[in-house]
PDB file with one MODEL, atoms N, CA, C and O in Angstrom:
MODEL        1
ATOM      1  N   UNK A   1      45.791  16.390   1.976  1.00  0.00           N
ATOM      2  CA  UNK A   1      44.570  17.169   1.902  1.00  0.00           C
ATOM      3  C   UNK A   1      44.540  18.232   2.998  1.00  0.00           C
ATOM      4  O   UNK A   1      44.339  19.413   2.719  1.00  0.00           O
ATOM      5  N   UNK A   2      44.742  17.807   4.244  1.00  0.00           N
ATOM      6  CA  UNK A   2      44.711  18.759   5.347  1.00  0.00           C
ATOM      7  C   UNK A   2      46.016  19.524   5.475  1.00  0.00           C
ATOM      8  O   UNK A   2      46.054  20.583   6.101  1.00  0.00           O
ATOM      9  N   UNK A   3      47.086  19.001   4.889  1.00  0.00           N
ATOM     10  CA  UNK A   3      48.376  19.687   4.954  1.00  0.00           C
ATOM     11  C   UNK A   3      48.312  21.050   4.285  1.00  0.00           C
ATOM     12  O   UNK A   3      48.818  22.032   4.828  1.00  0.00           O
ATOM     13  N   UNK A   4      47.695  21.119   3.111  1.00  0.00           N
ATOM     14  CA  UNK A   4      47.548  22.398   2.421  1.00  0.00           C
ATOM     15  C   UNK A   4      46.631  23.348   3.174  1.00  0.00           C
ATOM     16  O   UNK A   4      46.847  24.560   3.156  1.00  0.00           O
ATOM     17  N   UNK A   5      45.620  22.818   3.827  1.00  0.00           N
ATOM     18  CA  UNK A   5      44.702  23.631   4.609  1.00  0.00           C
ATOM     19  C   UNK A   5      45.414  24.234   5.818  1.00  0.00           C
ATOM     20  O   UNK A   5      45.231  25.409   6.136  1.00  0.00           O
ATOM     21  N   UNK A   6      46.220  23.425   6.480  1.00  0.00           N
ATOM     22  CA  UNK A   6      46.963  23.915   7.644  1.00  0.00           C
ATOM     23  C   UNK A   6      48.016  24.938   7.208  1.00  0.00           C
ATOM     24  O   UNK A   6      48.247  25.925   7.906  1.00  0.00           O
ATOM     25  N   UNK A   7      48.645  24.707   6.070  1.00  0.00           N
ATOM     26  CA  UNK A   7      49.609  25.682   5.549  1.00  0.00           C
ATOM     27  C   UNK A   7      48.923  27.020   5.264  1.00  0.00           C
ATOM     28  O   UNK A   7      49.485  28.076   5.553  1.00  0.00           O
ATOM     29  N   UNK A   8      47.721  26.982   4.705  1.00  0.00           N
ATOM     30  CA  UNK A   8      46.985  28.207   4.424  1.00  0.00           C
ATOM     31  C   UNK A   8      46.630  28.936   5.723  1.00  0.00           C
ATOM     32  O   UNK A   8      46.702  30.163   5.786  1.00  0.00           O
ATOM     33  N   UNK A   9      46.244  28.175   6.766  1.00  0.00           N
ATOM     34  CA  UNK A   9      45.913  28.806   8.042  1.00  0.00           C
ATOM     35  C   UNK A   9      47.141  29.422   8.705  1.00  0.00           C
ATOM     36  O   UNK A   9      47.023  30.431   9.399  1.00  0.00           O
ATOM     37  N   UNK A  10      48.295  28.842   8.506  1.00  0.00           N
ATOM     38  CA  UNK A  10      49.521  29.429   9.058  1.00  0.00           C
ATOM     39  C   UNK A  10      49.863  30.746   8.374  1.00  0.00           C
ATOM     40  O   UNK A  10      50.392  31.659   9.008  1.00  0.00           O
ATOM     41  N   UNK A  11      49.564  30.847   7.084  1.00  0.00           N
ATOM     42  CA  UNK A  11      49.848  32.079   6.357  1.00  0.00           C
ATOM     43  C   UNK A  11      48.794  33.147   6.634  1.00  0.00           C
ATOM     44  O   UNK A  11      49.122  34.329   6.744  1.00  0.00           O
ATOM     45  N   UNK A  12      47.536  32.740   6.746  1.00  0.00           N
ATOM     46  CA  UNK A  12      46.433  33.688   6.933  1.00  0.00           C
ATOM     47  C   UNK A  12      45.735  33.394   8.251  1.00  0.00           C
ATOM     48  O   UNK A  12      44.708  32.718   8.288  1.00  0.00           O
ATOM     49  N   UNK A  13      46.293  33.900   9.306  1.00  0.00           N
ATOM     50  CA  UNK A  13      45.761  33.612  10.641  1.00  0.00           C
ATOM     51  C   UNK A  13      44.420  34.282  10.900  1.00  0.00           C
ATOM     52  O   UNK A  13      43.715  33.892  11.831  1.00  0.00           O
ATOM     53  N   UNK A  14      44.048  35.278  10.105  1.00  0.00           N
ATOM     54  CA  UNK A  14      42.768  35.956  10.308  1.00  0.00           C
ATOM     55  C   UNK A  14      41.578  35.073   9.941  1.00  0.00           C
ATOM     56  O   UNK A  14      40.443  35.402  10.285  1.00  0.00           O
ATOM     57  N   UNK A  15      41.816  33.960   9.250  1.00  0.00           N
ATOM     58  CA  UNK A  15      40.729  33.048   8.890  1.00  0.00           C
ATOM     59  C   UNK A  15      40.361  32.080  10.009  1.00  0.00           C
ATOM     60  O   UNK A  15      39.308  31.445   9.946  1.00  0.00           O
ATOM     61  N   UNK A  16      41.196  31.957  11.019  1.00  0.00           N
ATOM     62  CA  UNK A  16      40.949  30.993  12.091  1.00  0.00           C
ATOM     63  C   UNK A  16      39.639  31.291  12.837  1.00  0.00           C
ATOM     64  O   UNK A  16      38.859  30.362  13.049  1.00  0.00           O
ATOM     65  N   UNK A  17      39.353  32.552  13.250  1.00  0.00           N
ATOM     66  CA  UNK A  17      38.051  32.788  13.915  1.00  0.00           C
ATOM     67  C   UNK A  17      36.860  32.544  12.996  1.00  0.00           C
ATOM     68  O   UNK A  17      35.824  32.045  13.435  1.00  0.00           O
ATOM     69  N   UNK A  18      37.010  32.895  11.720  1.00  0.00           N
ATOM     70  CA  UNK A  18      35.916  32.668  10.778  1.00  0.00           C
ATOM     71  C   UNK A  18      35.607  31.182  10.647  1.00  0.00           C
ATOM     72  O   UNK A  18      34.441  30.789  10.649  1.00  0.00           O
ATOM     73  N   UNK A  19      36.620  30.373  10.537  1.00  0.00           N
ATOM     74  CA  UNK A  19      36.429  28.922  10.426  1.00  0.00           C
ATOM     75  C   UNK A  19      35.835  28.371  11.722  1.00  0.00           C
ATOM     76  O   UNK A  19      35.016  27.452  11.693  1.00  0.00           O
ATOM     77  N   UNK A  20      36.253  28.937  12.863  1.00  0.00           N
ATOM     78  CA  UNK A  20      35.685  28.499  14.144  1.00  0.00           C
ATOM     79  C   UNK A  20      34.203  28.814  14.261  1.00  0.00           C
ATOM     80  O   UNK A  20      33.418  27.970  14.691  1.00  0.00           O
ATOM     81  N   UNK A  21      33.813  30.045  13.873  1.00  0.00           N
ATOM     82  CA  UNK A  21      32.400  30.420  13.951  1.00  0.00           C
ATOM     83  C   UNK A  21      31.545  29.613  12.979  1.00  0.00           C
ATOM     84  O   UNK A  21      30.452  29.174  13.339  1.00  0.00           O
ATOM     85  N   UNK A  22      32.013  29.417  11.783  1.00  0.00           N
ATOM     86  CA  UNK A  22      31.261  28.633  10.799  1.00  0.00           C
ATOM     87  C   UNK A  22      31.155  27.172  11.250  1.00  0.00           C
ATOM     88  O   UNK A  22      30.115  26.538  11.073  1.00  0.00           O
ATOM     89  N   UNK A  23      32.227  26.650  11.828  1.00  0.00           N
ATOM     90  CA  UNK A  23      32.190  25.275  12.337  1.00  0.00           C
ATOM     91  C   UNK A  23      31.203  25.118  13.482  1.00  0.00           C
ATOM     92  O   UNK A  23      30.471  24.130  13.544  1.00  0.00           O
ATOM     93  N   UNK A  24      31.179  26.103  14.402  1.00  0.00           N
ATOM     94  CA  UNK A  24      30.220  26.049  15.520  1.00  0.00           C
ATOM     95  C   UNK A  24      28.784  26.163  15.020  1.00  0.00           C
ATOM     96  O   UNK A  24      27.895  25.482  15.531  1.00  0.00           O
ATOM     97  N   UNK A  25      28.549  27.017  14.028  1.00  0.00           N
ATOM     98  CA  UNK A  25      27.193  27.151  13.472  1.00  0.00           C
ATOM     99  C   UNK A  25      26.752  25.853  12.798  1.00  0.00           C
ATOM    100  O   UNK A  25      25.606  25.431  12.954  1.00  0.00           O
ATOM    101  N   UNK A  26      27.640  25.229  12.064  1.00  0.00           N
ATOM    102  CA  UNK A  26      27.297  23.965  11.392  1.00  0.00           C
ATOM    103  C   UNK A  26      27.039  22.861  12.416  1.00  0.00           C
ATOM    104  O   UNK A  26      26.116  22.063  12.249  1.00  0.00           O
ATOM    105  N   UNK A  27      27.845  22.813  13.466  1.00  0.00           N
ATOM    106  CA  UNK A  27      27.639  21.812  14.509  1.00  0.00           C
ATOM    107  C   UNK A  27      26.319  22.050  15.237  1.00  0.00           C
ATOM    108  O   UNK A  27      25.601  21.097  15.541  1.00  0.00           O
ATOM    109  N   UNK A  28      25.993  23.312  15.521  1.00  0.00           N
ATOM    110  CA  UNK A  28      24.721  23.627  16.175  1.00  0.00           C
ATOM    111  C   UNK A  28      23.523  23.274  15.316  1.00  0.00           C
ATOM    112  O   UNK A  28      22.525  22.756  15.817  1.00  0.00           O
ATOM    113  N   UNK A  29      23.618  23.554  14.013  1.00  0.00           N
ATOM    114  CA  UNK A  29      22.516  23.214  13.106  1.00  0.00           C
ATOM    115  C   UNK A  29      22.325  21.705  13.022  1.00  0.00           C
ATOM    116  O   UNK A  29      21.195  21.218  13.026  1.00  0.00           O
ATOM    117  N   UNK A  30      23.407  20.979  12.945  1.00  0.00           N
ATOM    118  CA  UNK A  30      23.316  19.513  12.870  1.00  0.00           C
ATOM    119  C   UNK A  30      22.763  18.933  14.175  1.00  0.00           C
ATOM    120  O   UNK A  30      21.945  18.014  14.153  1.00  0.00           O
ATOM    121  N   UNK A  31      23.212  19.472  15.305  1.00  0.00           N
ATOM    122  CA  UNK A  31      22.733  18.985  16.599  1.00  0.00           C
ATOM    123  C   UNK A  31      21.239  19.270  16.781  1.00  0.00           C
ATOM    124  O   UNK A  31      20.496  18.413  17.259  1.00  0.00           O
ATOM    125  N   UNK A  32      20.805  20.465  16.404  1.00  0.00           N
ATOM    126  CA  UNK A  32      19.388  20.811  16.511  1.00  0.00           C
ATOM    127  C   UNK A  32      18.537  19.935  15.598  1.00  0.00           C
ATOM    128  O   UNK A  32      17.449  19.506  15.982  1.00  0.00           O
ATOM    129  N   UNK A  33      19.025  19.671  14.399  1.00  0.00           N
ATOM    130  CA  UNK A  33      18.276  18.816  13.477  1.00  0.00           C
ATOM    131  C   UNK A  33      18.115  17.411  14.033  1.00  0.00           C
ATOM    132  O   UNK A  33      17.028  16.837  13.959  1.00  0.00           O
ATOM    133  N   UNK A  34      19.173  16.854  14.584  1.00  0.00           N
ATOM    134  CA  UNK A  34      19.095  15.508  15.158  1.00  0.00           C
ATOM    135  C   UNK A  34      18.181  15.502  16.375  1.00  0.00           C
ATOM    136  O   UNK A  34      17.430  14.548  16.578  1.00  0.00           O
ATOM    137  N   UNK A  35      18.234  16.551  17.185  1.00  0.00           N
ATOM    138  CA  UNK A  35      17.362  16.647  18.360  1.00  0.00           C
ATOM    139  C   UNK A  35      15.886  16.633  17.951  1.00  0.00           C
ATOM    140  O   UNK A  35      15.095  15.869  18.503  1.00  0.00           O
ATOM    141  N   UNK A  36      15.521  17.474  16.988  1.00  0.00           N
ATOM    142  CA  UNK A  36      14.132  17.509  16.542  1.00  0.00           C
ATOM    143  C   UNK A  36      13.734  16.203  15.862  1.00  0.00           C
ATOM    144  O   UNK A  36      12.595  15.756  15.997  1.00  0.00           O
ATOM    145  N   UNK A  37      14.643  15.603  15.150  1.00  0.00           N
ATOM    146  CA  UNK A  37      14.350  14.357  14.455  1.00  0.00           C
ATOM    147  C   UNK A  37      14.051  13.233  15.434  1.00  0.00           C
ATOM    148  O   UNK A  37      13.190  12.394  15.169  1.00  0.00           O
ATOM    149  N   UNK A  38      14.750  13.205  16.559  1.00  0.00           N
ATOM    150  CA  UNK A  38      14.592  12.098  17.495  1.00  0.00           C
ATOM    151  C   UNK A  38      13.551  12.348  18.583  1.00  0.00           C
ATOM    152  O   UNK A  38      13.017  11.388  19.139  1.00  0.00           O
ATOM    153  N   UNK A  39      13.244  13.608  18.905  1.00  0.00           N
ATOM    154  CA  UNK A  39      12.376  13.855  20.049  1.00  0.00           C
ATOM    155  C   UNK A  39      11.002  14.405  19.700  1.00  0.00           C
ATOM    156  O   UNK A  39      10.082  14.264  20.505  1.00  0.00           O
ATOM    157  N   UNK A  40      10.819  15.014  18.557  1.00  0.00           N
ATOM    158  CA  UNK A  40       9.531  15.630  18.233  1.00  0.00           C
ATOM    159  C   UNK A  40       8.620  14.617  17.538  1.00  0.00           C
ATOM    160  O   UNK A  40       9.037  13.974  16.575  1.00  0.00           O
ATOM    161  N   UNK A  41       7.389  14.469  18.012  1.00  0.00           N
ATOM    162  CA  UNK A  41       6.507  13.447  17.457  1.00  0.00           C
ATOM    163  C   UNK A  41       5.926  13.814  16.090  1.00  0.00           C
ATOM    164  O   UNK A  41       5.410  12.934  15.401  1.00  0.00           O
ATOM    165  N   UNK A  42       5.990  15.065  15.681  1.00  0.00           N
ATOM    166  CA  UNK A  42       5.404  15.430  14.394  1.00  0.00           C
ATOM    167  C   UNK A  42       6.407  15.376  13.244  1.00  0.00           C
ATOM    168  O   UNK A  42       6.063  15.735  12.118  1.00  0.00           O
ATOM    169  N   UNK A  43       7.633  14.939  13.501  1.00  0.00           N
ATOM    170  CA  UNK A  43       8.630  14.765  12.446  1.00  0.00           C
ATOM    171  C   UNK A  43       8.526  13.333  11.939  1.00  0.00           C
ATOM    172  O   UNK A  43       8.573  12.385  12.723  1.00  0.00           O
ATOM    173  N   UNK A  44       8.384  13.179  10.631  1.00  0.00           N
ATOM    174  CA  UNK A  44       8.161  11.856  10.045  1.00  0.00           C
ATOM    175  C   UNK A  44       9.441  11.361   9.393  1.00  0.00           C
ATOM    176  O   UNK A  44      10.007  12.039   8.535  1.00  0.00           O
ATOM    177  N   UNK A  45       9.899  10.184   9.795  1.00  0.00           N
ATOM    178  CA  UNK A  45      11.013   9.532   9.118  1.00  0.00           C
ATOM    179  C   UNK A  45      10.508   8.473   8.145  1.00  0.00           C
ATOM    180  O   UNK A  45      10.914   8.431   6.984  1.00  0.00           O
ATOM    181  N   UNK A  46       9.623   7.626   8.636  1.00  0.00           N
ATOM    182  CA  UNK A  46       9.095   6.533   7.833  1.00  0.00           C
ATOM    183  C   UNK A  46       7.579   6.660   7.783  1.00  0.00           C
ATOM    184  O   UNK A  46       6.919   6.553   8.817  1.00  0.00           O
ATOM    185  N   UNK A  47       7.019   6.884   6.605  1.00  0.00           N
ATOM    186  CA  UNK A  47       5.580   7.109   6.474  1.00  0.00           C
ATOM    187  C   UNK A  47       4.785   5.801   6.490  1.00  0.00           C
ATOM    188  O   UNK A  47       3.560   5.838   6.607  1.00  0.00           O
ATOM    189  N   UNK A  48       5.431   4.678   6.379  1.00  0.00           N
ATOM    190  CA  UNK A  48       4.697   3.409   6.321  1.00  0.00           C
ATOM    191  C   UNK A  48       4.037   3.062   7.643  1.00  0.00           C
ATOM    192  O   UNK A  48       2.898   2.597   7.660  1.00  0.00           O
ATOM    193  N   UNK A  49       4.741   3.281   8.763  1.00  0.00           N
ATOM    194  CA  UNK A  49       4.208   2.895  10.066  1.00  0.00           C
ATOM    195  C   UNK A  49       3.050   3.764  10.516  1.00  0.00           C
ATOM    196  O   UNK A  49       2.027   3.247  10.966  1.00  0.00           O
ATOM    197  N   UNK A  50       3.192   5.073  10.404  1.00  0.00           N
ATOM    198  CA  UNK A  50       2.164   6.009  10.834  1.00  0.00           C
ATOM    199  C   UNK A  50       2.211   7.204   9.892  1.00  0.00           C
ATOM    200  O   UNK A  50       2.994   8.126  10.123  1.00  0.00           O
ATOM    201  N   UNK A  51       1.407   7.220   8.849  1.00  0.00           N
ATOM    202  CA  UNK A  51       1.508   8.302   7.869  1.00  0.00           C
ATOM    203  C   UNK A  51       1.023   9.656   8.376  1.00  0.00           C
ATOM    204  O   UNK A  51       1.389  10.685   7.808  1.00  0.00           O
ATOM    205  N   UNK A  52       0.210   9.681   9.426  1.00  0.00           N
ATOM    206  CA  UNK A  52      -0.299  10.935   9.972  1.00  0.00           C
ATOM    207  C   UNK A  52      -0.059  10.977  11.488  1.00  0.00           C
ATOM    208  O   UNK A  52      -1.004  10.792  12.255  1.00  0.00           O
ATOM    209  N   UNK A  53       1.179  11.217  11.936  1.00  0.00           N
ATOM    210  CA  UNK A  53       1.459  11.171  13.377  1.00  0.00           C
ATOM    211  C   UNK A  53       0.842  12.331  14.147  1.00  0.00           C
ATOM    212  O   UNK A  53       0.711  12.245  15.368  1.00  0.00           O
ATOM    213  N   UNK A  54       0.459  13.411  13.473  1.00  0.00           N
ATOM    214  CA  UNK A  54      -0.124  14.545  14.171  1.00  0.00           C
ATOM    215  C   UNK A  54      -1.520  14.241  14.692  1.00  0.00           C
ATOM    216  O   UNK A  54      -2.042  14.980  15.526  1.00  0.00           O
ATOM    217  N   UNK A  55      -2.137  13.155  14.208  1.00  0.00           N
ATOM    218  CA  UNK A  55      -3.462  12.774  14.683  1.00  0.00           C
ATOM    219  C   UNK A  55      -3.411  12.189  16.101  1.00  0.00           C
ATOM    220  O   UNK A  55      -4.418  12.208  16.810  1.00  0.00           O
ATOM    221  N   UNK A  56      -2.271  11.680  16.512  1.00  0.00           N
ATOM    222  CA  UNK A  56      -2.156  11.045  17.831  1.00  0.00           C
ATOM    223  C   UNK A  56      -1.565  11.976  18.881  1.00  0.00           C
ATOM    224  O   UNK A  56      -1.315  11.533  20.002  1.00  0.00           O
ATOM    225  N   UNK A  57      -1.331  13.243  18.566  1.00  0.00           N
ATOM    226  CA  UNK A  57      -0.750  14.170  19.529  1.00  0.00           C
ATOM    227  C   UNK A  57      -1.788  14.625  20.534  1.00  0.00           C
ATOM    228  O   UNK A  57      -2.966  14.768  20.207  1.00  0.00           O
ATOM    229  N   UNK A  58      -1.349  14.850  21.747  1.00  0.00           N
ATOM    230  CA  UNK A  58      -2.215  15.376  22.791  1.00  0.00           C
ATOM    231  C   UNK A  58      -2.328  16.887  22.624  1.00  0.00           C
ATOM    232  O   UNK A  58      -1.312  17.578  22.703  1.00  0.00           O
ATOM    233  N   UNK A  59      -3.523  17.424  22.396  1.00  0.00           N
ATOM    234  CA  UNK A  59      -3.647  18.860  22.151  1.00  0.00           C
ATOM    235  C   UNK A  59      -3.375  19.725  23.373  1.00  0.00           C
ATOM    236  O   UNK A  59      -3.209  20.938  23.241  1.00  0.00           O
ATOM    237  N   UNK A  60      -3.326  19.131  24.550  1.00  0.00           N
ATOM    238  CA  UNK A  60      -3.093  19.936  25.753  1.00  0.00           C
ATOM    239  C   UNK A  60      -1.605  20.172  26.020  1.00  0.00           C
ATOM    240  O   UNK A  60      -1.259  21.011  26.852  1.00  0.00           O
ATOM    241  N   UNK A  61      -0.732  19.458  25.338  1.00  0.00           N
ATOM    242  CA  UNK A  61       0.704  19.678  25.545  1.00  0.00           C
ATOM    243  C   UNK A  61       1.242  20.582  24.445  1.00  0.00           C
ATOM    244  O   UNK A  61       0.939  20.371  23.270  1.00  0.00           O
ATOM    245  N   UNK A  62       2.037  21.584  24.807  1.00  0.00           N
ATOM    246  CA  UNK A  62       2.589  22.486  23.790  1.00  0.00           C
ATOM    247  C   UNK A  62       3.655  21.789  22.964  1.00  0.00           C
ATOM    248  O   UNK A  62       4.420  20.982  23.492  1.00  0.00           O
ATOM    249  N   UNK A  63       3.713  22.091  21.674  1.00  0.00           N
ATOM    250  CA  UNK A  63       4.667  21.467  20.771  1.00  0.00           C
ATOM    251  C   UNK A  63       5.777  22.424  20.353  1.00  0.00           C
ATOM    252  O   UNK A  63       6.572  22.105  19.469  1.00  0.00           O
ATOM    253  N   UNK A  64       5.835  23.585  20.976  1.00  0.00           N
ATOM    254  CA  UNK A  64       6.863  24.550  20.634  1.00  0.00           C
ATOM    255  C   UNK A  64       8.158  24.209  21.350  1.00  0.00           C
ATOM    256  O   UNK A  64       8.173  23.411  22.287  1.00  0.00           O
ATOM    257  N   UNK A  65       9.243  24.823  20.896  1.00  0.00           N
ATOM    258  CA  UNK A  65      10.524  24.630  21.565  1.00  0.00           C
ATOM    259  C   UNK A  65      10.491  25.276  22.946  1.00  0.00           C
ATOM    260  O   UNK A  65      10.994  24.710  23.917  1.00  0.00           O
ATOM    261  N   UNK A  66       9.887  26.479  23.029  1.00  0.00           N
ATOM    262  CA  UNK A  66       9.796  27.169  24.300  1.00  0.00           C
ATOM    263  C   UNK A  66       8.483  27.953  24.338  1.00  0.00           C
ATOM    264  O   UNK A  66       8.176  28.701  23.409  1.00  0.00           O
ATOM    265  N   UNK A  67       7.720  27.782  25.398  1.00  0.00           N
ATOM    266  CA  UNK A  67       6.467  28.502  25.562  1.00  0.00           C
ATOM    267  C   UNK A  67       6.554  29.308  26.846  1.00  0.00           C
ATOM    268  O   UNK A  67       6.801  28.750  27.915  1.00  0.00           O
ATOM    269  N   UNK A  68       6.354  30.618  26.748  1.00  0.00           N
ATOM    270  CA  UNK A  68       6.454  31.484  27.911  1.00  0.00           C
ATOM    271  C   UNK A  68       5.051  31.872  28.352  1.00  0.00           C
ATOM    272  O   UNK A  68       4.296  32.473  27.587  1.00  0.00           O
ATOM    273  N   UNK A  69       4.701  31.523  29.598  1.00  0.00           N
ATOM    274  CA  UNK A  69       3.434  31.913  30.224  1.00  0.00           C
ATOM    275  C   UNK A  69       2.232  31.586  29.339  1.00  0.00           C
ATOM    276  O   UNK A  69       1.400  32.452  29.073  1.00  0.00           O
ATOM    277  N   UNK A  70       2.145  30.362  28.896  1.00  0.00           N
ATOM    278  CA  UNK A  70       1.038  29.929  28.036  1.00  0.00           C
ATOM    279  C   UNK A  70      -0.040  29.284  28.890  1.00  0.00           C
ATOM    280  O   UNK A  70       0.237  28.372  29.668  1.00  0.00           O
ATOM    281  N   UNK A  71      -1.247  29.751  28.746  1.00  0.00           N
ATOM    282  CA  UNK A  71      -2.384  29.149  29.437  1.00  0.00           C
ATOM    283  C   UNK A  71      -3.308  28.552  28.384  1.00  0.00           C
ATOM    284  O   UNK A  71      -3.786  29.253  27.492  1.00  0.00           O
ATOM    285  N   UNK A  72      -3.552  27.261  28.496  1.00  0.00           N
ATOM    286  CA  UNK A  72      -4.392  26.567  27.522  1.00  0.00           C
ATOM    287  C   UNK A  72      -5.840  26.676  27.932  1.00  0.00           C
ATOM    288  O   UNK A  72      -6.195  26.379  29.072  1.00  0.00           O
ATOM    289  N   UNK A  73      -6.664  27.097  27.017  1.00  0.00           N
ATOM    290  CA  UNK A  73      -8.102  27.162  27.252  1.00  0.00           C
ATOM    291  C   UNK A  73      -8.806  26.713  25.982  1.00  0.00           C
ATOM    292  O   UNK A  73      -8.269  26.884  24.888  1.00  0.00           O
ATOM    293  N   UNK A  74      -9.988  26.146  26.107  1.00  0.00           N
ATOM    294  CA  UNK A  74     -10.685  25.647  24.921  1.00  0.00           C
ATOM    295  C   UNK A  74     -11.113  26.789  23.996  1.00  0.00           C
ATOM    296  O   UNK A  74     -11.400  27.900  24.443  1.00  0.00           O
ATOM    297  N   UNK A  75     -11.147  26.490  22.720  1.00  0.00           N
ATOM    298  CA  UNK A  75     -11.594  27.462  21.718  1.00  0.00           C
ATOM    299  C   UNK A  75     -13.115  27.438  21.699  1.00  0.00           C
ATOM    300  O   UNK A  75     -13.734  26.380  21.589  1.00  0.00           O
ATOM    301  N   UNK A  76     -13.703  28.619  21.809  1.00  0.00           N
ATOM    302  CA  UNK A  76     -15.167  28.699  21.934  1.00  0.00           C
ATOM    303  C   UNK A  76     -15.888  28.164  20.699  1.00  0.00           C
ATOM    304  O   UNK A  76     -16.938  27.533  20.818  1.00  0.00           O
ATOM    305  N   UNK A  77     -15.332  28.411  19.523  1.00  0.00           N
ATOM    306  CA  UNK A  77     -15.987  27.959  18.292  1.00  0.00           C
ATOM    307  C   UNK A  77     -16.026  26.440  18.183  1.00  0.00           C
ATOM    308  O   UNK A  77     -16.930  25.885  17.558  1.00  0.00           O
ATOM    309  N   UNK A  78     -15.059  25.770  18.782  1.00  0.00           N
ATOM    310  CA  UNK A  78     -15.004  24.318  18.690  1.00  0.00           C
ATOM    311  C   UNK A  78     -15.804  23.614  19.776  1.00  0.00           C
ATOM    312  O   UNK A  78     -16.125  22.436  19.623  1.00  0.00           O
ATOM    313  N   UNK A  79     -16.131  24.285  20.849  1.00  0.00           N
ATOM    314  CA  UNK A  79     -16.829  23.641  21.957  1.00  0.00           C
ATOM    315  C   UNK A  79     -18.346  23.738  21.854  1.00  0.00           C
ATOM    316  O   UNK A  79     -19.044  23.156  22.684  1.00  0.00           O
ATOM    317  N   UNK A  80     -18.868  24.438  20.887  1.00  0.00           N
ATOM    318  CA  UNK A  80     -20.329  24.567  20.748  1.00  0.00           C
ATOM    319  C   UNK A  80     -20.967  23.347  20.173  1.00  0.00           C
ATOM    320  O   UNK A  80     -22.185  23.311  20.000  1.00  0.00           O
TER     321      UNK A  80
ENDMDL
END
């Protein structure tokens, strides 16, 4: 199976960078998916235990991947 693939790469060396970039992109996508799956509280794997996990989140903590210069303040419409 891999013998034919390696033979093709020996004949067409211009495909090696393309395969490297596509492989790195696939690895990055898989790693990011696993990271979000294991660390983010709003991602649901099993709905039986807690069907609405967003109800237990602390609203004062940001849920974004990266927040630049964010200042949390109460919404005026909700505090009346």
